[in-house]
C-alpha positions, 0 to 999 in steps of 0.5 A: 839080279844081274849077270856079271862075267869077270875076266883075269889078266889073260883073259879068262872068264867067270861068271857071277850074279850080284843080289841085294848088294852081294856076290853069288854063284851063278846057279840056277834058279838062285833069285825065286830060292833067296826071295822066298828064304827069310820067310821060311818056317825055324823049328827050335830043334834046327841046328844052323851051320854057317861057313865061307865055301870051301871051310869045311862044311861038307865035313861038319855038316856030315858030324853034326847030322850024325851027333843030333840024330844018333845015326851014321846014315846020310840024310843028303844035304842042302843048302839054303841058298840051293834048295827049296824049302819042300826039300827041308821037310822033315821029322828028324831035326835038320842042320840048316848049310849055309853061305849065305850072309846074315841078311839074306837067311830066314828071320826066324834064325835070329828070333829063335836064338837056334844053335849056330856052328861056325865054321873057320879055316886057314885063308891060304887052305880055302883060296887053295881049295876054291881054286881047285873046286872052280877048276872042275866045276861043269858050268858057267862057274867054271874058271880055266886061268892060273892059280895066281890070277885066281889069287887076285879075283878071290883076294878082290873078293869077285867070286860066288859069295864075294870076300872072305874078309867081308864075310868074317868081319860081319859075322864077328860082328854080328855074334858081337851083337847078340851075346846070347845067340848061342854060336859055336865057333869050330877051326877046320884044323883043330878038327883036323888034328883033334876030331874026337875032343873038337866033336 
């Protein structure tokens, strides 16, 4: 795992980590968590929530938890890539969040074909939301440059989780190759326009 600094046209910096050929955010303990993640035990009643960052992940996670557990009680949101496995111990059904690519996720997810929700959002809105997110981060992910320069970095796939185009194409091919995997795609815009129908 190597930490790399990218500099935009005006000299503003942001840091990323390269791990197994992928670009990830520069977060603490990431390598240890990712090295253990493929062997994480998965239960048959788990639900996997996949999305590129800033696609409505938190919103959909809240909805899924309320629907699955029949309660509005907040259970705390844990991303597979940021949390140690002991944080996922629960007697209730679990919603497992991730922005990761296929090859870094627990292998049992695919062996057990757990229910999966894939969230997609308009790329332009993701770019704006990502920029706002990076401006307020309180670590070396923080970016102080202009939106125009950020957009160049975003479109080149040099931010945490790499490029949106690569992410979407990879998952499209995986879903096509596994037609028996129960995947439901949710479009952020549809959920916003008609939440009752989409839920």
